[in-house]
C-alpha positions as CSV (number, residue, x, y, z in Angstrom):
1,X,12.1,-37.8,-38.6
2,X,8.7,-34.8,-38.6
3,X,7.6,-34.0,-35.6
4,X,4.4,-33.8,-35.1
5,X,3.0,-29.8,-35.4
6,X,-0.1,-29.0,-33.7
7,X,-2.0,-25.5,-33.6
8,X,-1.4,-23.7,-30.9
9,X,-4.4,-22.0,-31.4
10,X,-7.3,-22.5,-33.8
11,X,-7.4,-22.5,-37.3
12,X,-8.1,-19.6,-39.9
13,X,-11.2,-22.1,-41.2
14,X,-12.3,-22.3,-37.6
15,X,-12.5,-18.4,-37.5
16,X,-13.9,-17.4,-40.6
17,X,-16.1,-20.2,-39.9
18,X,-16.9,-18.7,-36.2
19,X,-16.9,-15.6,-37.4
20,X,-20.0,-16.3,-40.1
21,X,-21.9,-18.5,-37.4
22,X,-21.8,-15.6,-35.3
23,X,-23.5,-12.5,-37.6
24,X,-26.2,-15.3,-38.4
25,X,-27.0,-15.7,-34.9
26,X,-26.3,-11.9,-34.5
27,X,-28.8,-11.0,-37.7
28,X,-31.7,-14.0,-36.0
29,X,-31.4,-12.3,-32.3
30,X,-31.5,-8.5,-33.9
31,X,-35.2,-9.8,-36.3
32,X,-36.4,-11.7,-33.1
33,X,-37.6,-14.5,-35.2
34,X,-38.1,-17.3,-32.0
35,X,-40.9,-17.2,-29.9
36,X,-40.0,-18.0,-26.2
37,X,-41.6,-15.5,-22.9
38,X,-37.1,-16.2,-21.1
39,X,-36.3,-14.0,-25.2
40,X,-39.5,-11.9,-24.6
41,X,-38.3,-7.9,-25.0
42,X,-34.0,-9.4,-24.6
43,X,-31.4,-7.2,-26.8
44,X,-28.6,-10.6,-26.5
45,X,-25.2,-10.2,-27.6
46,X,-23.0,-12.7,-29.4
47,X,-19.6,-11.6,-28.5
48,X,-18.0,-14.8,-29.9
49,X,-18.6,-18.4,-31.3
50,X,-15.8,-21.0,-30.8
51,X,-15.5,-24.5,-33.1
52,X,-14.4,-27.3,-33.7
53,X,-11.3,-28.5,-35.1
54,X,-14.3,-30.4,-37.3
55,X,-16.6,-27.6,-37.6
56,X,-19.7,-29.6,-36.0
57,X,-19.8,-28.1,-33.1
58,X,-20.4,-23.9,-32.3
59,X,-19.9,-23.4,-29.2
60,X,-21.9,-20.1,-28.5
61,X,-21.5,-17.3,-25.2
62,X,-23.6,-15.1,-25.5
63,X,-24.8,-12.2,-23.4
64,X,-29.0,-10.1,-22.7
65,X,-28.5,-6.6,-22.5
66,X,-26.9,-5.6,-18.7
67,X,-26.5,-8.9,-17.9
68,X,-30.4,-9.6,-16.9
69,X,-31.1,-13.2,-16.3
70,X,-28.9,-14.3,-18.3
71,X,-29.2,-18.3,-17.6
72,X,-32.8,-17.9,-18.3
73,X,-31.8,-17.1,-22.0
74,X,-28.8,-19.4,-22.9
75,X,-31.2,-22.3,-21.4
76,X,-34.3,-20.4,-23.5
77,X,-32.0,-20.3,-26.6
78,X,-31.2,-23.7,-26.2
79,X,-34.6,-25.0,-26.0
80,X,-34.5,-23.4,-29.8
81,X,-31.2,-25.1,-31.2
82,X,-32.9,-26.5,-33.8
83,X,-35.1,-23.8,-34.7
84,X,-32.2,-21.7,-34.5
85,X,-29.6,-24.2,-36.7
86,X,-32.4,-24.4,-39.1
87,X,-32.2,-21.1,-39.7
88,X,-28.1,-20.6,-39.7
89,X,-27.6,-23.3,-42.1
90,X,-28.7,-21.8,-45.2
91,X,-26.7,-18.1,-44.3
92,X,-23.2,-20.4,-44.2
93,X,-21.2,-22.3,-46.6
94,X,-20.3,-25.7,-45.1
95,X,-21.5,-29.1,-46.1
96,X,-23.1,-29.6,-43.1
97,X,-24.0,-27.3,-40.9
98,X,-22.9,-27.0,-36.8
99,X,-24.9,-27.9,-34.1
100,X,-24.8,-24.4,-32.3
101,X,-24.9,-24.7,-28.2
102,X,-25.2,-22.1,-25.8
103,X,-22.7,-20.9,-23.3
104,X,-23.0,-17.8,-21.0
105,X,-19.9,-15.2,-21.6
106,X,-18.3,-14.5,-18.7
107,X,-15.3,-12.2,-19.7
108,X,-17.1,-9.3,-19.2
109,X,-17.3,-10.2,-15.3
110,X,-14.1,-11.9,-15.9
111,X,-12.3,-8.0,-16.9
112,X,-14.1,-6.4,-13.9
113,X,-13.2,-8.6,-11.1
114,X,-9.9,-8.0,-13.1
115,X,-10.0,-4.0,-13.5
116,X,-11.5,-4.1,-9.7
117,X,-8.2,-6.1,-8.4
118,X,-6.0,-3.0,-10.2
119,X,-7.6,-1.2,-8.7
120,X,-7.6,-2.3,-5.2
121,X,-5.0,-0.4,-2.5
122,X,-3.0,-2.9,-2.3
123,X,-2.0,-2.9,-5.6
124,X,-2.0,0.8,-5.6
125,X,0.5,-0.1,-2.5
126,X,3.0,-2.4,-4.6
127,X,2.9,-0.2,-7.3
128,X,4.0,2.7,-4.9
129,X,7.1,0.9,-3.8
130,X,8.5,0.0,-7.3
131,X,7.9,4.1,-8.1
132,X,9.8,4.4,-4.9
133,X,12.3,2.4,-5.6
134,X,13.2,3.2,-8.9
135,X,14.3,7.3,-8.2
136,X,16.5,5.5,-5.3
137,X,18.1,4.0,-7.6
């Protein structure tokens, strides 16, 4: 009797292709090949690209330097995604070029929120209580 085994996370192939797409997007943005007023002068970073298991869709998480106008920049990139797909496709060795969807990367914001929470007085007070308890033992 076999049990169905599903991987806990993305496969190695999904990760590898995601990195290829991420590097291709970063190079495209660095060259400034996309002509759009919203992108003029914007430095856009691509921290992560997540591929679907069939490698047909690439979800690219982007963040402009400084985090300013992120929603506008993502909207501009989504408007030009056919052009971007055409530029990225030759750089990756796949049978089909993935459809690229752009999203605002919120990991930096989330990390800042967690850091602020850890530095809060309430957490410091709880940590001080724990250190007092361990000294009594």
